[in-house]
C-alpha positions as CSV (number, residue, x, y, z in Angstrom):
1,M,83.0,75.6,147.7
2,S,85.8,76.7,145.6
3,G,86.9,79.6,143.4
4,R,89.5,80.3,140.7
5,R,91.6,83.0,140.7
6,T,89.4,84.9,143.0
7,S,90.2,86.5,146.8
8,L,90.2,89.2,149.2
9,G,92.7,91.6,149.0
10,Q,95.3,90.2,151.3
11,A,95.6,93.5,153.0
12,G,97.2,92.2,156.3
13,D,99.0,94.9,158.5
14,S,99.9,96.8,155.5
15,A,96.3,97.5,153.8
16,P,95.0,101.1,153.8
17,R,92.8,101.7,156.8
18,K,89.6,102.2,154.8
19,Q,87.3,100.3,156.9
20,G,85.2,103.4,157.6
21,R,84.1,103.1,153.8
22,S,80.6,102.2,152.9
23,L,79.8,99.5,150.5
24,A,77.8,102.0,148.3
25,A,81.2,103.7,147.6
26,L,82.4,100.4,146.2
27,G,79.4,99.9,144.0
28,Y,77.5,97.9,146.4
29,T,74.3,97.5,148.3
30,K,73.6,96.4,151.7
31,P,73.8,92.7,151.8
32,Q,70.5,91.1,152.4
33,T,71.4,87.2,152.6
34,Y,74.6,85.4,154.1
35,E,75.1,84.4,150.0
36,E,75.5,88.1,148.8
37,L,77.9,88.8,152.1
38,R,80.1,85.9,150.9
39,A,79.8,87.3,147.4
40,V,81.1,90.5,148.3
41,L,83.9,89.2,150.5
42,A,84.9,86.8,147.5
43,S,84.9,89.6,145.3
44,G,88.5,90.8,146.3
45,T,87.3,94.7,146.3
46,V,87.0,95.2,150.1
47,H,90.1,95.5,151.9
48,F,90.4,95.0,155.8
49,P,92.8,95.9,158.5
50,K,94.3,93.1,160.2
51,R,91.8,92.7,162.9
52,L,88.8,93.2,160.8
53,R,90.4,90.7,158.4
54,Q,90.7,88.1,161.1
55,V,87.2,89.0,161.4
56,A,86.1,88.0,158.0
57,I,88.0,84.8,158.2
58,F,86.4,83.7,161.0
59,L,82.8,84.7,159.8
60,W,83.4,83.0,156.8
61,Q,84.8,79.6,158.1
62,H,82.1,79.4,160.8
63,P,79.0,80.8,160.2
64,S,77.0,78.5,162.3
65,E,78.8,79.7,165.5
66,V,78.3,83.4,164.6
67,A,74.4,82.5,164.1
68,L,74.3,80.9,167.6
69,G,76.8,82.9,169.7
70,T,76.7,85.8,171.3
71,I,78.8,88.7,170.5
72,A,81.0,88.2,173.3
73,Q,81.2,84.4,172.3
74,V,81.9,85.3,168.8
75,A,84.3,87.7,169.7
76,D,86.2,85.6,171.9
77,Q,86.3,82.7,169.2
78,A,87.5,85.3,166.8
79,G,90.2,86.0,168.9
80,V,89.2,90.2,168.6
81,Q,87.3,92.7,170.9
82,P,83.1,92.8,170.6
83,S,83.5,96.5,169.3
84,T,85.3,95.0,166.4
85,L,82.7,92.9,165.3
86,V,80.3,96.2,165.6
87,R,82.7,98.0,163.0
88,F,82.5,94.9,160.7
89,A,78.8,95.0,160.7
90,Q,78.7,98.7,160.7
91,I,81.3,98.4,157.1
92,F,78.4,96.3,155.4
93,G,75.5,98.7,156.3
94,Y,74.2,97.3,159.7
95,S,74.0,99.5,162.7
96,G,75.4,96.6,164.8
97,F,76.1,93.0,165.1
98,S,72.7,91.8,166.3
99,D,71.2,92.9,162.9
100,F,74.3,91.6,161.0
101,Q,74.1,88.3,162.9
102,L,70.4,87.7,161.2
103,L,71.9,86.7,157.7
104,F,73.9,84.0,159.6
105,K,70.5,82.8,161.8
106,D,68.3,82.9,158.3
107,R,71.4,80.7,156.6
108,M,70.6,78.2,159.4
109,K,67.4,77.6,158.5
110,G,67.4,74.2,156.8
111,S,71.0,74.0,156.4
112,W,73.2,71.2,158.2
113,P,73.1,70.6,161.9
114,D,75.6,72.7,163.8
115,T,77.7,70.7,166.5
116,Q,78.2,73.6,168.6
117,G,75.9,72.2,171.0
118,S,77.8,69.2,171.4
119,Q,80.6,71.1,172.9
120,D,77.9,72.8,175.5
121,K,76.5,69.6,176.7
122,A,77.6,68.3,180.3
123,A,80.9,66.7,180.3
124,E,81.5,63.3,180.5
125,P,82.6,61.8,183.8
126,N,85.9,60.7,181.9
127,A,87.7,64.2,180.7
128,N,89.3,61.9,178.1
129,L,86.3,60.5,176.7
130,H,84.6,63.8,176.5
131,F,87.6,65.0,174.5
132,L,87.7,62.1,172.3
133,N,83.5,62.4,171.6
134,G,84.1,66.3,170.9
135,M,86.9,65.4,168.2
136,V,84.5,62.7,166.6
137,A,81.7,65.5,166.4
138,A,84.2,67.9,165.2
139,C,85.2,65.4,162.2
140,Q,81.5,64.4,161.4
141,A,80.8,68.4,161.3
142,S,83.9,68.5,158.8
143,L,82.6,65.6,156.9
144,G,79.0,67.0,156.7
145,R,80.3,70.2,155.3
146,I,82.1,68.3,152.2
147,G,78.9,65.9,151.8
148,N,76.3,69.0,151.7
149,D,78.6,71.9,149.7
150,F,80.8,70.3,147.3
151,D,82.2,71.8,143.9
152,I,82.3,69.0,141.8
153,A,83.6,71.0,138.8
154,A,86.4,72.4,140.4
155,F,87.4,68.4,142.0
156,E,87.0,67.2,138.4
157,T,89.4,70.1,137.1
158,M,91.7,69.2,139.7
159,V,91.7,65.8,138.9
160,D,92.5,66.4,135.1
161,H,95.3,68.9,135.8
162,L,96.9,66.4,138.2
163,A,96.5,63.5,136.1
164,A,98.0,65.4,133.2
165,A,101.1,66.5,135.0
166,E,104.6,65.3,134.2
167,L,105.4,65.5,138.0
168,I,103.3,66.6,140.9
169,Y,104.7,68.6,143.9
170,V,102.8,68.4,146.8
171,I,103.1,71.2,149.5
172,G,101.7,71.7,152.6
173,S,103.5,72.6,156.1
174,K,102.6,72.9,159.9
175,R,99.0,71.8,160.6
176,A,98.9,70.8,156.7
177,F,102.0,68.7,156.7
178,P,100.3,65.4,157.7
179,V,97.6,66.0,154.9
180,T,100.7,66.3,152.3
181,T,102.4,63.6,153.7
182,Y,99.7,60.8,153.4
183,L,98.9,62.1,150.0
184,S,102.5,62.0,148.5
185,L,102.5,58.5,150.0
186,T,99.5,57.1,148.8
187,L,100.4,58.8,145.0
188,S,103.7,56.8,145.4
189,Q,102.2,53.7,146.3
190,Q,99.7,53.8,143.1
191,G,102.8,54.6,140.9
192,V,102.3,58.2,140.8
193,R,105.5,60.2,140.4
194,N,105.5,62.9,142.7
195,V,107.9,65.0,145.0
196,L,107.1,65.6,148.9
197,V,108.3,69.4,149.7
198,D,109.3,68.6,153.2
199,N,111.7,71.3,153.7
200,V,114.1,69.1,155.7
201,G,117.3,71.3,156.1
202,S,115.5,74.4,155.1
203,T,115.6,73.2,151.4
204,A,112.1,73.7,150.3
205,L,113.0,76.8,148.1
206,D,115.3,74.2,146.6
207,Q,112.9,71.4,146.1
208,V,110.8,73.5,144.2
209,G,113.7,75.2,142.2
210,C,113.3,72.5,139.0
211,I,109.2,72.8,138.8
212,T,108.3,73.4,134.9
213,P,105.0,74.3,133.1
214,R,104.7,70.3,132.7
215,D,104.2,69.7,136.1
216,A,101.5,70.7,138.5
217,V,101.4,71.7,142.3
218,L,99.0,70.3,145.0
219,A,99.1,72.6,147.8
220,V,97.1,72.3,151.2
221,S,97.0,75.6,153.4
222,F,94.8,76.8,156.5
223,S,94.4,79.8,158.3
224,P,96.2,81.5,159.7
225,Y,98.4,81.1,156.8
226,N,101.4,82.1,158.5
227,S,103.6,79.1,156.7
228,I,106.3,78.9,154.0
229,T,103.7,77.3,151.7
230,P,102.9,80.7,150.0
231,D,106.3,81.7,149.0
232,L,107.0,78.1,147.7
233,V,103.5,77.8,145.6
234,A,104.1,81.7,144.2
235,V,107.6,80.1,142.8
236,A,106.1,77.2,141.2
237,H,103.1,80.1,139.7
238,E,106.0,82.0,138.4
239,R,107.4,78.9,136.6
240,K,103.9,78.4,135.0
241,A,103.1,75.2,136.7
242,R,99.7,74.3,137.3
243,I,98.7,75.1,141.0
244,L,95.7,73.2,142.7
245,T,95.1,73.7,146.1
246,I,93.1,72.6,149.3
247,T,92.3,75.5,151.4
248,D,89.8,76.9,153.8
249,S,88.7,80.2,152.5
250,T,89.0,82.8,150.0
251,F,91.0,84.8,151.9
252,S,94.0,82.1,151.5
253,P,96.8,83.7,149.8
254,L,97.0,80.8,147.7
255,A,93.7,81.3,146.2
256,K,94.7,83.9,144.2
257,L,97.7,82.0,142.7
258,S,95.7,78.8,142.1
259,D,94.4,77.6,138.7
260,T,91.7,75.9,140.7
261,W,91.0,75.3,144.3
262,L,88.7,73.7,146.8
263,E,87.3,74.9,150.1
264,V,87.6,72.5,153.0
265,V,86.6,73.8,156.3
266,E,87.6,71.9,159.3
267,Q,85.7,71.8,162.7
268,D,87.7,72.3,165.8
269,F,86.8,71.1,169.4
270,G,88.7,72.2,172.8
271,G,91.2,74.1,170.7
272,F,92.2,71.1,168.3
273,R,91.1,70.9,164.6
274,S,89.9,67.7,162.5
275,L,91.8,66.9,159.3
276,A,89.2,64.4,158.6
277,A,87.8,66.4,155.6
278,S,91.3,67.3,154.2
279,L,92.4,63.7,153.9
280,A,88.9,62.7,152.7
281,V,89.2,64.9,149.6
282,G,92.8,64.3,149.3
283,M,92.2,60.6,148.9
284,A,89.5,61.4,146.5
285,L,92.0,63.2,144.5
286,V,94.6,60.8,144.4
287,H,91.5,57.9,143.4
288,G,91.0,60.0,140.5
289,V,94.3,60.7,139.3
290,V,94.9,56.9,139.1
291,A,91.5,56.3,137.9
292,Q,92.2,58.5,134.9
293,R,95.6,57.6,134.3
294,T,94.9,53.9,134.3
295,G,91.3,54.2,132.5
């Protein structure tokens, strides 16, 4: 799934604490389906304080876990108290979390298989093999999401902008850095001029200082969005470069800066998150750019 310059207000700690406002006051009716809930969240009109925004990000990225878990389990995974989930549900007109959860349970009917059960199976006698199997399942789940819900129009738009760019700046840090490093390497191997913004010597802002409107940025960022990447992308945005982003939800600060963005949500296992889907999408972008430039 993707979006174009749409995002939930990036409220964070400085947001007005208006979590008690009803949807009706904002011109919305009570969402009756998961898709309606996503539409409200993506509209950018509902602003949450820090903890409720944390819940919103988790619900957006892990709807199957929300559908299958108890309130205690979902709260633990989201890193909040159960009472916070109840407050979140009440914002959307529900009396509590259980009836709100029905949106997610209905969404699962006919949807792609969930991998939560694979984590609940009896552990392998060999702990290392158990972890390996869990990570393989997480990678498969991440790739399955791409196969079942992929915005091909946004993807092709990203290819067009990247192929037309004079120079491509590849930006990503922390967990996204392995993805951007490999994308930059592959672009170079295919003869596509690019700059990997690696921030060596704390020079990232200098590395993007010469971006022009003829250039494009390929940025990768994942929650909790606490890296330097949004600041670097903001500089490129101010300089009128094309911004193309791979990120994991409409809550990403990159979404509102991007000309086009693709949503890629990675599954995790045992506290470790897959990068399989991000790499697959990135490699497909490189292939598309090369094909268009040489076609």
